[in-house]
C-alpha positions as CSV (number, residue, x, y, z in Angstrom):
1,M,88.1,113.7,93.8
2,K,84.0,114.4,93.5
3,E,81.0,112.1,94.2
4,T,80.6,112.8,90.6
5,E,83.8,111.7,88.9
6,K,84.2,109.1,90.7
7,Q,81.4,107.6,89.2
8,I,82.6,108.6,85.9
9,L,85.6,107.2,86.3
10,L,83.6,103.6,87.5
11,A,81.0,103.4,84.9
12,A,84.3,104.1,82.6
13,T,86.6,102.0,84.0
14,K,84.3,98.5,83.7
15,L,82.6,99.9,80.3
16,F,86.2,100.4,78.9
17,S,87.9,97.0,80.0
18,E,84.7,95.3,79.2
19,N,83.7,96.3,75.7
20,G,86.7,98.6,75.2
21,Y,87.1,101.9,74.3
22,A,86.0,102.3,70.6
23,N,82.5,100.1,72.1
24,T,81.9,102.4,74.8
25,S,79.7,105.1,73.5
26,T,79.6,108.6,76.3
27,K,76.2,108.0,76.7
28,K,76.6,104.3,77.9
29,I,79.4,105.5,80.6
30,A,76.6,108.8,81.2
31,D,74.2,106.3,82.0
32,A,75.9,103.6,84.1
33,A,77.2,106.7,86.3
34,G,74.0,108.0,86.6
35,V,74.7,111.8,85.8
36,N,74.0,113.3,82.4
37,E,76.3,113.0,79.1
38,L,77.3,116.7,79.1
39,T,78.7,116.1,82.8
40,I,80.7,114.0,81.1
41,F,82.8,116.2,78.9
42,R,82.6,119.0,81.4
43,Q,84.8,117.0,83.3
44,F,87.3,115.3,81.0
45,K,86.2,117.9,78.1
46,S,86.7,114.7,75.9
47,K,86.5,110.8,75.5
48,S,89.8,109.9,75.0
49,N,90.8,112.5,78.3
50,L,88.5,109.9,80.4
51,L,90.4,107.1,79.1
52,Q,93.3,108.9,80.3
53,A,91.8,109.9,83.6
54,V,90.7,106.5,84.0
55,I,94.6,104.7,83.0
56,H,95.9,107.4,85.4
57,H,94.2,108.1,88.6
58,H,92.0,104.5,88.8
59,A,94.7,102.3,88.2
60,F,95.1,100.1,91.7
61,E,98.7,101.3,92.5
62,G,98.6,104.7,90.5
63,Y,101.1,105.5,89.2
64,I,103.8,103.0,88.4
65,V,107.3,105.9,87.6
66,D,106.1,107.2,91.1
67,K,106.0,104.0,92.4
68,I,109.3,103.0,91.1
69,A,111.0,105.9,91.9
70,H,111.0,105.0,95.7
71,L,111.9,101.1,95.1
72,I,115.3,101.7,93.8
73,T,118.7,101.4,95.5
74,N,121.8,102.5,93.1
75,D,122.7,98.8,92.8
76,V,122.5,97.6,89.1
77,K,121.5,94.2,90.3
78,K,119.4,94.8,92.9
79,D,117.4,97.4,90.3
80,I,116.9,95.0,87.8
81,E,115.5,92.5,89.9
82,I,113.2,95.6,90.8
83,F,112.6,97.1,87.6
84,T,110.9,93.4,86.6
85,H,109.0,92.0,89.5
86,T,107.3,95.2,90.3
87,Y,106.7,95.5,86.4
88,Y,104.7,92.5,86.4
89,L,103.3,93.4,89.9
90,F,102.1,96.3,88.1
91,L,101.0,94.2,85.4
92,K,98.4,91.6,87.8
93,N,97.3,94.4,89.6
94,N,95.8,96.3,87.1
95,I,94.8,93.8,84.6
96,K,92.2,95.7,83.9
97,M,93.7,98.8,82.6
98,Y,96.2,96.4,80.7
99,L,92.6,94.9,79.0
100,I,91.6,98.0,78.0
101,Q,94.7,99.2,76.6
102,V,94.8,95.9,75.1
103,R,91.7,96.1,73.2
104,E,92.3,99.5,72.1
105,T,94.6,99.6,68.9
106,D,93.7,103.0,67.4
107,D,96.2,106.0,67.5
108,T,94.5,107.8,70.1
109,S,94.7,104.4,72.8
110,K,98.1,103.9,71.9
111,R,99.5,106.2,74.2
112,F,97.6,105.9,77.4
113,T,100.1,104.0,79.0
114,N,102.0,103.8,81.8
115,T,104.2,101.3,80.2
116,I,105.4,104.2,77.9
117,D,107.2,106.5,81.1
118,Y,108.0,103.5,82.7
119,T,110.4,102.3,79.9
120,A,111.8,105.7,80.0
121,F,112.6,105.9,82.8
122,M,114.4,102.8,83.0
123,K,116.2,104.0,79.9
124,K,117.4,106.7,81.6
125,Y,118.6,105.1,84.6
126,F,120.8,102.9,82.9
127,Q,121.8,105.8,80.6
128,Q,123.4,107.6,84.4
129,K,124.8,103.7,85.0
130,K,126.7,103.2,81.8
131,E,127.7,106.8,82.6
132,E,128.8,105.5,86.1
133,G,130.6,102.7,84.9
134,T,128.6,99.7,86.3
135,F,126.0,99.1,83.1
136,V,127.3,98.5,79.8
137,G,124.3,97.8,78.1
138,D,122.1,99.8,75.5
139,P,120.1,101.5,77.5
140,N,117.6,101.6,75.1
141,L,117.4,98.4,74.4
142,I,117.6,96.7,77.7
143,S,114.8,98.4,78.9
144,T,113.0,97.4,75.6
145,S,113.8,93.9,76.3
146,I,112.5,94.1,79.8
147,V,109.1,95.5,79.4
148,S,108.5,93.3,76.5
149,M,109.8,89.6,78.5
150,V,107.0,90.9,81.2
151,M,104.3,92.0,79.4
152,G,105.0,88.9,76.8
153,I,104.5,86.2,79.8
154,F,101.6,88.8,81.1
155,T,100.1,88.1,78.4
156,L,100.2,84.8,77.7
157,K,99.7,84.0,81.1
158,V,96.1,85.9,80.5
159,Y,95.0,85.3,77.3
160,A,96.7,81.7,77.5
161,P,97.4,80.3,80.9
162,E,98.2,76.7,79.4
163,I,101.5,77.3,78.3
164,Y,102.7,78.5,81.8
165,H,100.5,75.3,83.6
166,D,104.2,74.0,84.6
167,T,105.8,76.9,84.7
168,D,106.3,79.7,87.3
169,Y,106.4,82.7,85.7
170,H,109.6,83.9,88.7
171,D,110.9,81.1,87.4
172,L,111.2,82.8,84.1
173,M,111.6,86.0,85.3
174,N,114.5,84.8,86.7
175,I,116.4,83.5,84.8
176,F,115.4,86.3,82.0
177,I,117.8,88.6,85.3
178,E,120.4,86.6,85.9
179,N,121.3,87.0,82.1
180,L,121.2,90.7,82.0
181,I,123.4,90.7,85.2
182,K,125.7,88.8,83.6
183,L,125.9,90.1,80.7
184,Y,125.4,94.1,82.0
185,T,126.6,94.8,84.6
186,K,130.3,95.0,85.8
């Protein structure tokens, strides 16, 4: 990655996470990066492409599907634990990316997320396990449930930490995992 591109991504990450996508102009990003605004458009073509680049290339752990693909054991019980805990750690380690996405509610910014791809990856995994006969649940429902549960715990931990002041999030996730395993695996 070129030094100029790196400077732009760093500046955009900082400003998007602090001010949100809509409240951050390419002019502000250019000033913070020490480049001309035209340079941003030469490098990324649009502000939305820059946001996508920030989310995919500047995330602490990179692209979550690539990470999870190497951890899968093909044991459904173990893999449900991996899906759940890996996603939580991904959110925790990418708090700036999370804050950018939470602040954005317009149609353009909603599509810039690892979560959509992660859910699709899990759905495909559970569909395969269902075809093999080791999983009996609805792949879409279970994938969406895992993401919703983890995102809910993480969101409350970030925005309302007093809710979990005497509860370990691992305990909450482990109860959820145990129930999924009992209900949907053979």
